[in-house]
N, C-alpha and C positions, 0 to 999 in steps of 0.2 A: 628805828624805822617804825613809823605808824602802821597799824593795820586798816587797809582800806577796802571796803565793800565792792567786790567785783561788778560793776555794771557795764552796760556797752558803751557808756559815754567814758568810763574810767578806761576802759580797753583801748578805745581810739585815741584817748589822750597819752597814754602810756607807749602805745606804737608811735605816734608822733614825736615823742621826747625821745625814744631810742633811735628812731631814724635820724634825728639831728646829729647823731655821732658819726653818721655816714661819710666818707671821703667826698661826696657829692656836695658837701655843705663847707667846703674850706676853700673859698675863692682865693683869699690872700695867699695861703701857702701853694695853691695851685699855678699862680702866677711865678713864685719864686722856683718852683719845680720846673716849670717850663723853660726858664731862663737857663738853669743848671743844665738840663737836658740839651738844650740848643749849643751851650758851651762846649759840652763834652763831645757832642757829636762833630763839632766843627774843629776843635783843637786838639781832641784826643787825651793823651798822657798829660799833657802840659795843663790841661784845664783840670783834670783829675788830681794832679799834684798841689796846685793852686787851692782847690776847693779843700781837699783835705788839710791843708795847712791853715786855712780859715776856719773850718767847722772843728777838726779835732787836734789842731795844734801839732801837727806831725810834719817833718820834712821827708818826703819820699823822692825817690829816683826810680829810673828804671831796673838798677840794681837791688833795690830794696823793698819795692812794692809789693813782689811776690814773698810769700814765707818760705823761708831756706830750711834745708834739712837740719843745719845746726840749730835753727829756732824750734824746731820741732823735737829735736832731741833734747833741748833744754826743758821744752814743755812737759816731756814725759819725766824728766827728773824732778820737775816740779809739782807732779800729781802724785799724791800718795797712793799706796796699792790698794787700799780699800775702796777708793773712788774708781780707780781703774777696774777694779773687779765688778763693781756695780754697773759700770757704763758696758762691759762686756756681756753681763747677764742680761741687761736690757737689750742690747743688740741682738741677743739670740731670740728673745721674744719677738721684737719688731721684724727681723728678718723672717721668723716663721710664719707669723701672722701675712706678711705681705706675699710671701711665696704663694699662698692660697688664692691670691689675686690674679696670678700670672695667666695671661691668655696666650692661647696658641693659633696659628694659622690654621685654616680648614678649607677643604675643597669637597665639592658635592657634584657627582655627576649622575644623571638618570638612565644613562646608556643609549641616549638617543642623539648622541653628537654635541650635548651641551654640557659645558663645564663651568659652573659657578663657585666662588670661593671668597676667602677674605685673607690677605697677607698681613701679618702683624709684624711691625718693624720697630725697633727702638729708635728714639732719637739720636742723632749723632753727637750734640753736645748739650749739657744743661747747666745753667748757673743757679746755685743755691744761695739765697741770701740768708744769713745769719745774724740777728741782732747781737749788739754786745758792747755799745758804747758805755753804759752805766752798770751793767752787770753780765756774768757768763750764762750762755744759755746752751750748755751740750745737748740737752735733750731735743732741741730744735735742730740741731746739727743732725742727729741720728734720723730724726723723723724725715727731713729733707732728702739725705742722701740714700738711705737704705731702699726706698721704693724705685729709685733710678736705678741703682746696682741690680736689684731684682729683675727690673726691666729689661737690662742688658745693655743700658747706655754706656758707650765706649768711653766717654770722656766726662767727668763732672768736675766743675770747678766751684769753689765756694769764695764769696766776698763777705767781709765783716769787719766792722770798725774796730779800732783798737781802744783799749781801756785807758785809764787816766794815766798810766805810766808809758803810754806810747806803744804798747806792745798788745798782741791779741792775747786774750786770756789763754792760760795754759789748758784748761778743761776744754776749752772750744777746740784748740789744734789738736788735742789728744782724741776727741770724739772724733773729728773729721778724718783723722789718719785711721783710726779703728773702723770707720763706716765705710772708707774706701774713697774719699776725695782724692783727685789726681792732682790739683793745684789749688793753692789757698793764697787770697789776696788781702792785703790791708786796705781796704776800701769799705765805707759805709754811705748811707744815706741816698740821696737821689742820683749823686754821681756814680756810685757803684751799678745802680740799675741801668743808667745810661750807657755805661761802659761795657756792660754784659750785653746790651741791646744792640749797640752799633759797632762795637770793638775798638780797641784803641792798640797801639804798638805792644803794650804789655799784657793787656787783659784780653782774651779771645773773645769774640762774638759768639753768642750762644742760640740755640733754637728755641729755649723756653726758659723762663725765669720764675722760680719758686720759692716760697718762704715768707714769713711775716716780717713785719717791721713798722717803725713810726709812720705818722700820717704823711711825712715827705716819701717814705719809701712806698706806701701804698698809693700815693697819686702819681709817683714816677711810674709803677708797674701799669697804672691805668693808662698813661700817657704813651708807653712804648706798645701797648698791646696792638698787634697787628703787624708791626715790624718784627715782634717774637711773640711767641706763646707766653701766657702766664696762668698760674693755677687759678687765682681769684685775688680780689682786691680786700684784703684783711681790714677789719675794723678792730675796736676794742673788745676785750674779752668779756664773755657774758656766760651766766649760769642761770638756769631755772630749776628748781626743784618742785616737782609735783608730789604733794603729800596728803595722806589722811590722817585719821585720828590714832593709827598704829604707829606713825613714825617716831623716831627717837628725836626730841627737839635738839639735844645736845649735838648730835650728829648733823642735823639740817643747819644749824646755826654755824657750826664749824665749816661746812661745806660753802655756804654762802659767802663767808668771810674768805676762804681760799681763792676765791675769784676776785673779791672786791679790791684785795690788797695789790692787785697788778697796776692801777693807776685809778685816777679820780673820776674817769668816765668809763671805767668798767661798771658792767651791769650784774646786779643779783637780785633774783626774784623768787619768792615762795609764792605758790598757788595752792591752796588748800581749801577743803570744805569744812574743815575744823577749827571754830574759833579758839578752842581750848589748845590746840597745837600751835596756832599763831601766836597765841600770847605766851606760851611756854617758850617758843623760839625767840620771841622778842627779849624775853628775860635772859635767855642763855647768851644772846648776842651781846647784851650789856655786861654780862658777867665776864665772858671769855676775851671780849676784846680789850680790857685792861692788860692782859698779859701777853699781847701781841706787839711787835716791834715795830708794824707798819700801821699801826692804830690810827693815826691821823689821815692816812690815804684811804684806809677802808671806811673812816667816817665821812669823809667827803664823797666817796663813791655812793654810799648808801643815800646820802642826802640829795645827789644828782640824779642817781639811777637805780636806788634800791626801792623794793616794793614788797610788802607782805600783803598777799591778796587774799581775800575771803571770798569763796565762790560759793554759790546757792547750792551746787550739785558737783560731783566728780565729771558729769558729762559736759557741764558748762566750763570746767577747769580745763578740760582735755582741749575743746575747742579754742580756748585762749593759748594754750600750748602751741596748737598748730598755728595759730595766727601770729604769734611771736617769732616762731621757728629759731628757738635758740641755738646757740653755739653747742653747749653743753646742757643735757637734760638728765637731771636724777629723778629717779622715780622710786619714793618711800610709801608704799601702799601694800595693803594686804594681798593683792594679786598684781605684782609688778609686771609679770610676763603677759597677762591678759591686757593690762592697761598699754603696754608697749606695743601691741599689736593694732592700737588705734592711733598711734602717732605717726602722722605722715611727714612732718618737717622737724628735723632735728639733726645737727651736725654729729653729735655722738650721744648715744643713751646709756646711762649707767644704772643697772638695775639691783635693787635691794639695799639695805642698810650697811653693807660691807663693801659696795662698789664706789668709793669715794671718787671724785673727779681727779685728783692728783695721781691715781692708778693709772688713768689713761695718759695724764701728762708724760709720765716717766716710764713705766714699766711694762704695762700688760701686753702691748704689741700693736694695737689699732693707732693710726696716725693721730697726732694731736694738732696737726694743721687743718683746721675747719673751718666752714662758712660761718660768717658772722653777720650782723646787721640784717637779719632776716633773710638772708641769701641762701640759706639751708632749705629754702623753697625750691631752689633750681641748682645749687651746687653741691658738691660732696666732699667728704674728706680726701686729702691728698692721698694718692695711691698709685699703685703700678699703672694703671691705666693713663695716668697724668703724663707718663713718659714713653708712650708708643704712639704709631699711627696705625690705622687700619686702612689698608688699600684693597678696593674691590677688584676682583679678578673674574672676568667675561671671557668666554670661548664659545663660539658656535660655529659648527662646520656647515658646509652649503646646503646640506638637505634640511638641517634644523632652520636655518634662516629662510629658506625657500617657503617653509610652511607659515611663516608669520610676516612676510616681508611686505604684504599689502596691507596689514593691519599698521605696520610701523610707518608706511608711507602715507596713509590715511591720517595718522595722528599729526604727523608733520604738516601735512596740507591745512589741517584745522588750525594750526599755529602759524599759518602763512610762512613756514620756515621751508622753502621748496628746495633748497640745497641739501637740507636734511634728508627730504624724501629722495631726491636724485642721488644721494650716496648709497642708498640702499638700493634703489630701482637699477642702476647701471650693472649691478652684479646679476642680474636676470634678463638682460636685453641681449 
């Protein structure tokens, strides 16, 4: 990657380039997704079976689309004890973190015949989409399911594509069972999203769909929003490292490449006010990349959406961070906690040289399903609040309403809603 002086024009150009990766810019795929959704909505299971045969080359029936107890037992036999132990350790951290997000119902009365409150209720059934066609992602299983379990969702289903051998990856099945999934289905892509959104004979309709996926999954979630809830429309992975002259260039280079290896349209950006650091990071990337198995993907990612940005000041660098609103933000500066207080837009923030982004991906506890493509300006990480509903509670007695009924009637009359006014007035005639 070349070192680029950070100007206002460069910042605008980078933002434009990053936003090109948004699901809003895939019209051809959008047409395909629309056709898949309509087919599943109209034909149900039969459409799912045909599409799984077409895309994943697997023959499914009503009897085989759901993962059986025998398949789960086989999966446990295929996962070594060390891997299982790590999953269980991560589960403890993830569950503990999300338990601190739990919300409770509350009620308040001023003793004047007025009761106001908020009733918190978990969703009845949620669907977690877990990627899995080319590789296993047990970490995504944990991050999808645990906050729903903590929220108290009674039924959690998982859909995930099969691997090359026509089976769901063993580690995915084990992680799903350990996290508390109730049912697991061999189904991926837009057809899985459509099946969860509208329901088929085999796959039940859910209230909300969560979880990341490829562009077809992202577009399908966008298309079914309104029929069901969704967490967000996820885009490609991204990391931004904000660093000063105290940063370790070896660490920074390694962390940039940790996200660039996801795919060719992942984004990896360094913003620094130190030319010496930028040059050292550049050298470290060239050195370390030679030892990495996904070297070609990393190089392509850097070529497309990788930037080493040299800012005139740390204040200017922070402004750029807030405009980009990265999915993952690492802060490698002399005073990372002070800098953190000035960050308004980021999915997750990692503070200091030993808080590498993969710590959040796998183990620390906070959710790794995060807003991308600048949506950290208005979206948050997946959490317990994604799986609950808040219902307002209102109770006035006659005396309390009598004190304010003329105000309410006046408000309704101003809006020309005479039936609203009448609804209150008749109680005092």
